[in-house]
N, C-alpha and C positions, 0 to 999 in steps of 0.2 A: 622533561628530554626526553625522548625515545630511544630505543636501539638502531633505529635508522637513521637519526639524525648524526649519532655518534660515528655510526659506520661511514656517513658522507662525508663528515670533516676527517675522518681518518684517511680516508680516500684522496681527499683534497690535500692531507699534509703529505700525503706518498705523492701525489703529483706534483706539487710545489718541492719536496725534494728530488725528484728525477729532473725537474728544470735547472734546478741548482746543480745537481749533477753534470749536466752537459756543460755548464760554466767551467765548474771545478776540475773536470777531468782535463780539459786543455791544458788549463792554470797548473794543474800539479806536473803536467809533462813538461810545460816551459821550466817551470820553476823547481822542478826536480832534475832533469837533464841538464838544461843549461846554466842553473844557477843566477836565473834573472828574476829581478822583482819588475811584473809588468801592469803597473797601474792602469794602463789603456785596453786590457783586456775587455772590460766593460764596454769599450767604443766600439769594439768589435760585435760585441752584442747588439749595440744599437745599431751600426750599420747592416747587420743581417735583415733587423726589424726593418729598416726603412726600403731596403732593397725587395725584400717581400712584398709589403705594401704597396709599393711603386709598380713592380712588375705586374703584380696580381691586378692591380685596378686598370694596367693598360692592358692586359691579356683575356682579363677574368676568370682566369684560371688560379686557385690557391696553390697547385702544387706547380705550376711554373714559377710563383712567387718563392716558394720554399725551394726551388731549385737553385733559383737567383741567389737568396741568401745564402746559401753554402759556397757559391762561386764567389759573392761580391765580397763576403768576409775572408774566403782564403786568400783572395784577390789582395785584397788588402793588407791581410795578415804577411804575405811573402814581400810586399813593399815595404811594410813596415821593418822586418827583418833585414831586408837587404839595404834599404837607406838609413837606417837608426840603431837595430840591436847589436847590428855586429861590431858598432864601435863602443858597444858597452860591456860585452862580455869580461873583460878584463877590467873595468873598471868597480870600485867600490859600489856598495848598495845605494848610498846616498845620491850617487850621480843618474844610476837606476831610476830611480823615484822621481827626481828632478825631470830627466829627460821622459820617462813615459808620464807625468804627470803633464807636461808643455804637450803631449801628444793628445792628451783627452780633451785639452783647451783647443788646439787646431781641430779634431774631426769633430766637437761639439760646432764650433762657429762655422765649419766648412759645411755640417749636415744641413744647420739653420740658411745658410745660404743658399743651398741648394733646394730645399724642400719647403723653407718655410718655418714658421715659429708656431704655427698649429699643429695640432697631431694630426696623425692620421689613423684610418681604423682598416681592419683588415678581417674580411666577412669568414665564418667557418665555412666550408665548401658544405654545400647538401648533404652529401653522402655521410657525412661526420656530424652532423647535425641531430638532435634530436638526444634522447634519453632511454636507458635500461634500467629495468626493474633491478633492485638491491633488496638484499634479504630485510624484513621487517615492513615492507610496503611502501619504501621510497622509491624513487629515481635518480641516476646518476648521468650527467651528460657525457654523450658516446666521445665526444672530443678530448674531454680531459682523460677519460680512460686511452683514447690513442696517444695522448703525450705520454702519459705511464709507461704502454706499450713500447713506443719510441726511446723511452730512457733506456728500459731494461736491454731493448734491442742492441743499443748504441753501448750498453755497459760490457754486452758478452761480446759483440766485436771487437771491442778495444782490448777485454783479455785475450782474445784469439791471436789479435794483432800483438800484443806487447810479447806473447810466451810462446807463439807457435809461427811466428814467421821471421824471415831473416830482418827485415826492417826492426823488429820487436828485439829481438838478440842485439842490434846495433845501439838500439835507446836503451836498452838495459845497461850495456856495455860503456855507453858512452856516460850515463849518471852515475858509475861507478870509478870510470877511469877514463877521461876523454883524451888524456896525453897518451896512453896506452894505444887505443881503437885508430889514433890519429896516425903513430907510428907503424902500425898495423896496414896501412894503408886506404882506412878509409877515410873517405871525405867530408870531414867533419863539417865543411859548412853547408855542404847539402844536405846532411844529417839534421841539423838545425833547422834550414828551412822549410823542411819535411813535418819538422815535428811543430814548428810555429804553424803551418798552413793547417794541419790539422786541427790545432786546439782552436783556430781561429775560425776554422769552419765549425767547430761544435758550438763556439759562443754563437755565430749567425745562425745557427739551425735552434738554438735554444730562444734568440731573440723572435726570430718567425712564428715559431710556435706559440708563444706566449703573447706575440702581438696580435693574435685572434680573440684574445679571452680580456686584454686591456690596450689601450691605447698606444699607438705609436708614438714616440716623442723624444726630444733631445734631452739627453740626461738621465735616460730610463735604463741604464747599463749600471751605474755608478751603485745603488742599493744592493743590486744582486751582485755585482763584484765583494763587497763587504761582506757577505753572506759566504760567497765562495771562499774567501781567505778563512774564513771561520770554519769552514767545511775543512779545509785544507790542514789547518793547526790541529782540529779533533780527530782527522783520519790518518795524517802522517803526511809527511813532505815526498811527494814523489810515488805515493801509493794509490792506482787506481782504485784497487779492492776499498783502499781507505777512505778515497774519495765517494764512492757508491755509500757506504755502509753511513759514513759522517753526512752525506746529504741527504739521506733518509732521517736520520737522526735530527737534524735542525729543521727538516720539512715537518715531521710529524710534532717534535716537541714545541715548534714556534706556533703552527696550527693548532693544535689540541690546547695550547696553554691560552691562547687567543679566547679559544672556546667555553673552556672549563674553570679557570680561574676566576672570571666575572661571576659565573654562577656559582663557586663555591665561597666567594666573599659576599655573595648577595644571601645565601644560607645561613651563616655561620657569623656575619658580621653585619654591621649597621647597613641597611640597604640604600641610604643615601651616597654615600661615598662608594658603595660596593664595586661598582661597573669601572669607574676610572682608576681605584686602587689596585683591581683584579687585572685590568689593561695594561697597567705601569707595569706590574711585576712580570704580565705575560712578553712585554716587549724586552725584557731583560733575561728570559729563561734560556735562550741560546746561548747566551754568554755565560750564565752561571754553569751551564751543560758544560760549555769548554772550561772554564774554570776545573770544576770537578774532573775532567779526563788527564788536564795538566797536571793536578794534584798526583794523581795516581800513574800517570804516563807522560812523562815528558815528552818525549819525542811523539807522541801521537798514538792511536789506538793500532795501527799499522806501520808506524816508521820505525825506521831501523835504529837500532838501540847502539848508543855510542859505546865502546870498551875503552875503560880509562887506563892508559900502561903506567 
């Protein structure tokens, strides 16, 4: 085990984390501002990936595909919010779960009907291909570094949007007291549509960028959605900063756990079952992390603490 290999896996964890952040940021906005549990958020991730792969294959340009993923996911988000979600804001969470689960089935079968059951593949553009040297003598793919950069840039832009724009002021006010800002003349329906479109576009962007390093297939969004919910619990509901820190913790914990734990078991325990035992524990690492955070911070790392009267 060399230093360059450990550094490579650490960068993989950061890249995985910022990809989850693109999902979790939109989800925490929707959950925090609207109080809506949206299980179909992973379907928007899938729509972005399929739109990107289809447009890139048609035009021959990865970047046109990337733009298509943002547009398609945002448009799907606006339609879903206008046609379905508006009827769920005043309903209990069970109704929201059932309705959005139905949307997962609709989107999955609709995508299979349009694109077929076989996976699509998205090629990395030539300008982002290749690798760069890292300390220790290893090399790291340029495209994965690009994903890290995009995730960091999105985090900075979201922070600026939430804390330094009029829309951000309305989003934060809507999170704290939606009835008051409605009484002050803010169009709450348009605000919710804007928030949902932003969250959907981020999910679509995540799907498009990951589509170049794995196959694009029906159902690809659900595993990432589970991780995004874990991130929200760890970081705190409604906190973009919490979503970012939580995503990095989850990404690095999952990647380094799968890399280091099998080696640890192989060194100190029976080598025959070491890999299986280490992999099994590594798969639970992020949930153990979530449990530890909830023990000490039930509202998450950056969630608002409730004051009991």
